[in-house]
N, C-alpha and C positions, 0 to 999 in steps of 0.2 A: 830159650836156654837148650833146649833138644839140641837147635838147631848149631849153638857156640858148642856144644857136647862134637856135636861130626866133624866141627871143624878145626878140631884141636889135635889134631892126627897130621893135616895137614898145615895150622897155623906151626909146629913141632919143627917142620920140614922145611921150610921157609925160614924160621929163627937160625936152623942147621948152617943153611945156603947160604945168611949171610954172614953170620960169624966166620966159616971157610971163606968167604969171598974177599972181607974187608974187616979190620978192626975195628972195635969200639958193640956198642950194644945192640941188641937185635928189635928192641923196641925205643921208641921216639913218643916220648910225652912233649907236647907245645900247647903254650895254649892258644884256643878258641873261643867265639863270641859265638855262643848261643840264646837260646829265645829270652827277649829281654833287656838284652847286652850284657845281659849274665854268661862272665866267665867261666871255664872249664878245662881242666886236660886232657886234651883231646890224644886219643893213641892210634900210633901206626907202627909196621914195620920202618925200620928204617933203610930207606932208600938211597940217601946221600952217604957219602963220608962223614967220618964222626966229624964235627964241629963245621960243616956245609955253614949252618946260620950266618958264623964268624964273616966266612966271604961273602956276603949276598951285598955286602955295600960296592963292592970292587966288582962287581958284576951288574950292577944297575944300569950302564949303558946298551947292554946286549938283552933289556929286558924288552920280549914280544907282543905281551897282553899291554891292554889298554887301559885308564881307570888306574884304582887302588891295587890290581893284580900286579902278583910279578910271577913268567911263567918266560923259563926259554927253551926252544924245542931241544935242542941239542946239550942240556945243559952240563958244562963239564966234573959236578961235585955229583954227578947219578952215577952209583957204581952199575958195575955187569948185572949182578942182579936185582937191582933197585929196578933199573931200564925193566927188567923184565916182570919186576912186580907191579909197577906201576902200567904197562902197556897191557894187562891183564888186572888191573882196578885190586889187586891181592894187596898192596899195603895198604890197605880200608880195612882190611879184615879185623885187627884186636879193636875198631871201633864201633864191634857190638857189646866188647864190654859198657863202650859209652850209650850205647841203650837200653842195657841190662839196670847201666845203672840211672836213668831217667834224664840223663843229659841231652842223649840225643833220638831219633827215630830212623823208623828203616827210609822215610821218607822222607823229605822237604828237601829245602835251601838248601845247599853245601854252609859248614859254617867259615866267617871267614874269621884272620888273623888283628889281634885289635889294631895294629898299624892299617890295616885295610881299613876297619870299621871307623876306624878315625877319619878316612880322606871320605867316607859313603856323604853323599847329596841330600839333601832330607828324605827323598822320595825312593833310593834304594837301602831306607833303616823299617819298611816294609818289609823288609826281605827276616825281618826281629822277633815278626810276630808271634811266630809258628818255629817247632823245637824246629834244631836242625838237621838234617837226613845224609844217612850214607848215600845216599845214590836221591836224584830228582829229575825233573822237567828238561833244564840244561841239559843233567849227562846223557838225555836217551837224546837229545834233539840235535847234536854237534858238537857238544865238550866242547874244549878247550879252543875250538873254530868261532865260536860265538862272541861277539865284543863281551864287556861289562855289563854292558845297559841291555843289552841283547840276552842277557842270562838273568836278571833283575826283571825283569819283564816275563818271561819265562816263571821265576819262582813269585813272583805278585799272582799272574795268571791260575795256579798252582792256588797258592791261600786263597783266592776269591771261589775259585770253582770245585775248592778239594771236598771229595769223596772217597769212601772205600774202595769206589771200583776203578776212578784217578789214581791211588797209588796202583793197585791192584794191576791197571795198563805200565804204570811206572816201571814196573817191579820184573814186569813180565818183558818188557823192553830194554832193561837193563843190561840183560845176558847176550841177549845178538849185539849190543853197542858196546859191550866190554869184547867180545869177539872178535866185531869190524877194525877194534882197533883207532877206528876214523877220532882223532883231534886229540888221542891220549899220550901227554905226556909230562 
C-alpha cells in the first residue's frame, strides 16, 4: 500500500501527460486471464490512441510475435507519450491496484488476453497455475525478443523453482531490464 502512495504523484503526472497528448481516458481496463483461468479487469495507462483495439484486425498482417501473441515493434496505434510509457514499463503502474485486489502478484507470468489463452497449447496452460505478475522471468530475460514458447518455458521454470529469493532476484533485475529498454515495445 505504501508503494502505491509513493507512486500516486508520478501516476498523476502520467495521466496528465496522456490526456494532453491524445483524446480519450488516461486509464485503460482490459480483460486478462489470471490464476486458474479466471478473467479479471487488468488496469494500464492508455498507451495507444482511444479505440485502438478495434483497429487490431486490420493490422494482423504486421504481427511480429509468434504463437498467440500480437506485437508490432512500431505499432502505428501507439501515441508519443505511450511509446515512452511502454519503453519504461510505466504503462503497467496501475496494475498495483490489481495486486492490492489480489488478482495479480509482483512476480509471476504476465497475464494473457482471453483470445491468446484460447490458442494456448495444453503445456502453455501451466502458466495459469499461479497468480499473474507485474514482472517475471521472461521480462528480465529478453522480453519481447523471446518466442512465446521460450517465455512459457521461463514461466514454468519460475513456477517449478519458486522461492522468495527468486522473486527478489527477478524484482532486482527488473529495474535494469526496464532501463536497458531491450525488447520493450
